[in-house]
MIKEGU-784845 format. One record per residue (C-alpha): z, y, x. Coordinates in steps of 0.2 Angstrom, whole numbers, padded with zeros to 4 digits. Each point is the difference from the previous one (the first is absolute). Example, Ala and Ser with C-alpha at 12.3 -4.5 7.8 and 13.67 -1.06 7.14 Angstrom:
BEGIN
+-------+-------+-------+
!    c3 !    c2 !    c1 !
+-------+-------+-------+
!  0039 ! -0022 !  0062 !
! -0003 !  0017 !  0006 !
+-------+-------+-------+
//
This chain:
BEGIN
+-------+-------+-------+
!    c3 !    c2 !    c1 !
+-------+-------+-------+
!  0297 !  0007 !  0401 !
! -0012 !  0013 !  0008 !
! -0001 ! -0008 !  0018 !
! -0017 ! -0009 ! -0004 !
! -0008 !  0016 ! -0005 !
!  0007 !  0011 !  0014 !
! -0007 ! -0013 !  0013 !
! -0017 !  0005 ! -0007 !
!  0002 !  0019 !  0004 !
! -0002 !  0002 !  0019 !
!  0005 !  0018 !  0002 !
!  0016 ! -0003 ! -0011 !
!  0005 ! -0016 !  0009 !
! -0003 !  0008 !  0018 !
!  0007 !  0017 ! -0003 !
!  0014 !  0000 ! -0012 !
!  0013 ! -0003 !  0014 !
! -0008 !  0014 !  0011 !
!  0001 !  0012 ! -0015 !
!  0018 ! -0004 ! -0003 !
!  0004 !  0002 !  0019 !
! -0009 !  0017 ! -0001 !
!  0010 !  0006 ! -0015 !
!  0016 ! -0005 !  0009 !
! -0004 !  0012 !  0014 !
! -0001 !  0015 ! -0011 !
!  0013 !  0010 ! -0009 !
! -0013 !  0008 ! -0011 !
! -0014 ! -0007 ! -0009 !
! -0013 !  0009 ! -0011 !
! -0011 ! -0010 ! -0012 !
! -0017 !  0008 ! -0005 !
! -0014 ! -0006 ! -0012 !
! -0017 !  0006 ! -0005 !
! -0004 !  0016 ! -0010 !
! -0002 ! -0001 ! -0019 !
!  0012 ! -0014 !  0000 !
! -0001 ! -0014 ! -0013 !
!  0014 ! -0012 ! -0005 !
! -0003 ! -0012 !  0015 !
!  0002 !  0015 !  0012 !
!  0016 !  0006 ! -0008 !
!  0007 ! -0017 ! -0003 !
! -0003 ! -0006 !  0018 !
!  0006 !  0017 !  0007 !
!  0016 !  0001 ! -0010 !
!  0003 ! -0019 !  0000 !
! -0001 ! -0001 !  0019 !
!  0012 !  0015 !  0001 !
!  0013 ! -0009 ! -0011 !
! -0002 ! -0016 !  0010 !
!  0003 !  0009 !  0017 !
!  0015 !  0009 ! -0007 !
!  0007 ! -0017 ! -0005 !
! -0003 ! -0007 !  0017 !
!  0005 !  0016 !  0009 !
!  0011 !  0010 ! -0010 !
!  0004 !  0012 !  0014 !
! -0018 !  0005 !  0004 !
! -0008 !  0015 ! -0007 !
! -0015 ! -0006 ! -0010 !
! -0011 !  0012 ! -0009 !
! -0016 ! -0002 ! -0011 !
! -0012 !  0015 !  0001 !
! -0015 !  0006 ! -0009 !
! -0006 !  0011 ! -0015 !
!  0008 ! -0005 ! -0017 !
! -0011 ! -0008 ! -0013 !
!  0007 !  0006 ! -0016 !
! -0006 ! -0016 ! -0010 !
!  0009 ! -0011 !  0012 !
!  0016 !  0010 !  0001 !
!  0010 ! -0012 ! -0010 !
! -0001 ! -0013 !  0014 !
!  0010 !  0012 !  0012 !
! -0001 !  0016 !  0009 !
! -0007 !  0005 !  0017 !
!  0012 !  0006 !  0013 !
!  0000 !  0018 !  0008 !
! -0007 !  0000 !  0017 !
!  0012 !  0004 !  0014 !
! -0002 !  0004 !  0018 !
!  0002 ! -0016 !  0010 !
! -0003 ! -0004 !  0018 !
! -0011 ! -0015 !  0003 !
!  0003 ! -0011 ! -0015 !
! -0009 ! -0016 ! -0004 !
! -0014 !  0002 ! -0012 !
! -0005 ! -0014 ! -0012 !
! -0016 !  0003 ! -0010 !
! -0002 ! -0011 ! -0015 !
! -0015 ! -0004 ! -0012 !
! -0012 !  0012 !  0010 !
! -0016 ! -0007 !  0007 !
! -0005 !  0015 !  0011 !
!  0007 !  0014 !  0009 !
! -0009 !  0013 ! -0010 !
!  0009 ! -0006 ! -0016 !
!  0018 !  0002 !  0007 !
!  0011 !  0012 ! -0010 !
!  0009 !  0006 !  0016 !
! -0002 !  0004 !  0019 !
!  0000 ! -0015 !  0012 !
!  0004 !  0011 !  0014 !
!  0018 !  0002 ! -0006 !
!  0004 ! -0018 !  0005 !
!  0004 ! -0008 !  0016 !
! -0008 ! -0016 ! -0005 !
! -0010 ! -0004 ! -0016 !
! -0001 ! -0016 ! -0010 !
! -0014 ! -0004 ! -0013 !
!  0005 ! -0012 ! -0014 !
! -0015 ! -0003 ! -0012 !
! -0010 ! -0012 ! -0010 !
! -0017 !  0009 !  0001 !
! -0013 ! -0007 !  0012 !
!  0005 !  0007 !  0017 !
! -0016 !  0009 !  0005 !
!  0010 !  0015 !  0007 !
!  0015 ! -0007 !  0010 !
!  0012 !  0014 !  0005 !
!  0018 !  0001 !  0007 !
!  0009 ! -0012 !  0012 !
!  0002 ! -0015 ! -0011 !
! -0010 ! -0006 ! -0015 !
!  0005 ! -0012 ! -0013 !
! -0015 ! -0001 ! -0011 !
! -0004 ! -0014 ! -0012 !
! -0014 !  0002 ! -0012 !
!  0004 ! -0017 ! -0008 !
!  0015 !  0007 ! -0010 !
! -0002 !  0009 ! -0016 !
!  0009 !  0016 !  0005 !
!  0010 !  0008 !  0014 !
!  0015 ! -0002 ! -0011 !
! -0002 ! -0019 !  0000 !
! -0002 !  0001 !  0019 !
!  0016 !  0010 !  0002 !
!  0009 ! -0014 ! -0011 !
! -0007 ! -0013 !  0012 !
!  0006 !  0010 !  0015 !
!  0017 !  0001 ! -0007 !
!  0000 ! -0018 ! -0003 !
! -0003 ! -0004 !  0018 !
!  0013 !  0013 !  0005 !
!  0013 ! -0006 ! -0012 !
!  0000 ! -0018 ! -0002 !
! -0002 ! -0002 ! -0019 !
! -0001 !  0019 ! -0003 !
!  0017 !  0005 !  0004 !
! -0006 !  0017 !  0002 !
! -0008 !  0002 ! -0017 !
!  0011 !  0008 ! -0014 !
! -0003 !  0007 ! -0017 !
! -0007 !  0016 !  0006 !
! -0013 ! -0007 !  0012 !
! -0004 ! -0014 ! -0012 !
! -0005 !  0012 ! -0013 !
! -0011 !  0011 !  0011 !
! -0009 ! -0015 !  0008 !
! -0003 ! -0008 ! -0017 !
! -0007 !  0017 ! -0007 !
! -0012 !  0001 !  0016 !
! -0006 ! -0018 ! -0003 !
! -0003 !  0003 ! -0019 !
! -0010 !  0016 !  0004 !
! -0012 ! -0008 !  0013 !
! -0003 ! -0016 ! -0010 !
! -0003 !  0009 ! -0016 !
!  0015 ! -0009 ! -0008 !
! -0006 ! -0016 !  0008 !
! -0017 !  0001 ! -0007 !
! -0010 !  0004 !  0015 !
! -0008 ! -0013 !  0012 !
!  0012 !  0004 !  0014 !
!  0014 ! -0008 ! -0010 !
!  0004 ! -0017 !  0009 !
!  0013 ! -0014 ! -0003 !
!  0010 !  0009 !  0013 !
!  0000 !  0016 ! -0009 !
!  0007 ! -0008 ! -0016 !
!  0014 ! -0009 !  0011 !
!  0004 !  0017 !  0008 !
!  0001 !  0008 ! -0017 !
!  0011 ! -0014 ! -0006 !
!  0012 !  0002 !  0014 !
!  0001 !  0019 ! -0003 !
!  0003 ! -0002 ! -0019 !
!  0016 ! -0009 !  0004 !
!  0008 !  0017 !  0005 !
!  0007 !  0012 ! -0013 !
! -0013 !  0013 ! -0005 !
! -0010 !  0004 ! -0016 !
! -0018 ! -0006 !  0005 !
! -0006 !  0003 ! -0018 !
!  0005 !  0018 !  0000 !
! -0007 !  0003 !  0017 !
! -0017 ! -0008 ! -0005 !
!  0000 !  0011 ! -0016 !
!  0004 !  0016 !  0010 !
! -0014 ! -0004 !  0012 !
! -0013 ! -0001 ! -0014 !
!  0007 !  0014 ! -0011 !
! -0012 !  0014 ! -0003 !
!  0001 !  0018 ! -0006 !
! -0011 !  0006 ! -0014 !
! -0011 !  0009 !  0012 !
! -0002 ! -0016 !  0010 !
! -0004 ! -0010 ! -0015 !
! -0013 !  0012 ! -0006 !
! -0008 !  0000 !  0017 !
! -0003 ! -0019 ! -0003 !
! -0011 !  0006 ! -0014 !
! -0011 !  0010 !  0012 !
! -0001 ! -0016 !  0012 !
! -0006 ! -0011 ! -0015 !
! -0013 !  0013 ! -0006 !
! -0007 !  0005 !  0017 !
! -0003 ! -0016 !  0011 !
! -0018 ! -0006 !  0005 !
! -0005 ! -0018 !  0004 !
! -0015 ! -0007 !  0009 !
! -0009 ! -0015 ! -0007 !
!  0008 ! -0011 !  0013 !
!  0018 !  0006 ! -0005 !
!  0005 !  0014 !  0012 !
!  0010 !  0011 ! -0011 !
!  0005 !  0018 !  0006 !
!  0008 !  0015 ! -0007 !
!  0000 !  0018 !  0007 !
!  0015 !  0011 ! -0002 !
! -0003 !  0018 !  0005 !
!  0014 !  0012 !  0004 !
! -0004 !  0009 ! -0016 !
!  0005 ! -0016 ! -0010 !
!  0016 ! -0002 !  0010 !
!  0004 !  0018 ! -0004 !
! -0004 ! -0003 ! -0019 !
!  0012 ! -0014 ! -0001 !
!  0013 !  0007 !  0011 !
!  0000 ! -0015 !  0011 !
! -0001 ! -0002 !  0019 !
! -0011 ! -0011 !  0011 !
!  0013 ! -0013 !  0002 !
!  0005 ! -0002 ! -0018 !
! -0019 ! -0001 ! -0004 !
! -0003 ! -0014 !  0012 !
!  0014 ! -0011 ! -0007 !
! -0012 ! -0003 ! -0015 !
! -0013 ! -0008 !  0011 !
!  0003 ! -0018 ! -0006 !
! -0003 !  0006 ! -0018 !
! -0017 ! -0007 !  0002 !
!  0006 ! -0018 !  0005 !
!  0000 ! -0003 ! -0019 !
! -0019 !  0002 ! -0001 !
! -0008 ! -0017 !  0001 !
! -0017 !  0007 !  0007 !
!  0008 !  0010 !  0014 !
! -0001 ! -0010 !  0016 !
!  0004 !  0014 !  0011 !
!  0008 !  0017 ! -0005 !
!  0005 !  0016 !  0008 !
!  0008 !  0017 ! -0004 !
! -0006 !  0015 !  0009 !
!  0012 !  0015 !  0000 !
! -0005 !  0017 !  0006 !
!  0013 !  0008 !  0011 !
!  0000 !  0016 !  0010 !
! -0010 ! -0005 !  0015 !
! -0006 ! -0018 ! -0004 !
! -0003 ! -0013 ! -0014 !
!  0012 ! -0014 !  0001 !
! -0007 ! -0017 ! -0007 !
!  0011 ! -0014 ! -0005 !
! -0010 ! -0017 !  0000 !
!  0004 ! -0016 ! -0009 !
! -0009 ! -0016 ! -0003 !
!  0003 ! -0016 ! -0010 !
! -0006 ! -0012 !  0013 !
! -0014 !  0008 !  0011 !
!  0007 !  0006 !  0017 !
! -0002 !  0019 !  0001 !
!  0011 !  0005 !  0016 !
! -0016 ! -0003 !  0011 !
! -0009 !  0013 ! -0010 !
!  0015 !  0012 !  0000 !
!  0001 ! -0002 !  0019 !
! -0019 !  0005 !  0001 !
!  0005 !  0016 ! -0009 !
!  0015 !  0004 !  0011 !
!  0013 ! -0008 ! -0010 !
!  0008 ! -0017 ! -0002 !
!  0013 ! -0011 ! -0008 !
!  0002 ! -0017 ! -0008 !
! -0015 ! -0011 ! -0004 !
!  0001 !  0004 ! -0019 !
!  0010 !  0017 !  0001 !
! -0006 !  0013 !  0012 !
! -0002 !  0019 !  0002 !
! -0012 !  0013 !  0008 !
! -0002 !  0018 !  0001 !
! -0017 !  0008 ! -0002 !
! -0006 !  0018 !  0001 !
! -0013 !  0001 ! -0014 !
! -0007 ! -0007 ! -0016 !
! -0015 ! -0006 !  0010 !
!  0011 ! -0011 !  0011 !
!  0007 ! -0007 ! -0017 !
! -0017 ! -0005 ! -0005 !
! -0003 ! -0009 !  0017 !
!  0017 ! -0009 ! -0003 !
! -0005 ! -0006 ! -0017 !
! -0017 ! -0006 !  0008 !
!  0010 ! -0009 !  0014 !
!  0012 ! -0008 ! -0013 !
! -0014 ! -0005 ! -0011 !
! -0009 ! -0009 !  0014 !
!  0014 ! -0012 !  0001 !
! -0001 ! -0006 ! -0018 !
+-------+-------+-------+
//
């Protein structure tokens, strides 16, 4: 069913056997992902872990990283143990500086991702920006390994489905393809409560809900349609919300018809983290000019001052 799609993904087609052979060589595999994980990072990480345990029940496979409380319902991170020369697999992480973990712990490193591969790292890269999410890519990887997905089970299906839902905005974003729907359909054949998981993924506390009121009342927008909102540390403290929780609301502004590009700038201890989104105008080129990057319509960047934010707004405005 998916062979026609896989043929269009060169790194997946060329490297899936090499990766399986590498995994065969190691008794221990550690799976890492990016800091401040979203559903796709967690879904891909824990989903791959479940798949590898299905293929290699006797291998030690661990998923490491800081816990994200809002996504704890998907599964728990493992406790780090002292190992010698494991294989490290890093999922859903575009650059080394975003990895939640230490690459020097591994004997070899594999990168599996769907972001543009501007920062290749490790010994093997399977990077396909044409898929909606790393969770979708992990599904395709298991397909070519397992011949009709012999290695997918209820646990991995649930996790990969959650990751796809998260990165496609419940299949509303432009990265949703016909293949995405087919992958989701295959995953839905397994026994898990997708409705409950989707509800849990979008459930909010009272403080998070009230924070949305701040976001609605405090955005600014240029005449051309670049919308921005500034979230200082004092507001995070007032609503008792952390940076990651705040940033999950960035697509609130998608509902505004006049907003062509929007971003949320959140003040952290030593930087301002900006989440950029666009309806149809490519923005990752601007993000790269400011030291960030990402997808054409969904990118991120870190800046040091409000002055840089003003420059970012002007650069985005010039594209409209």
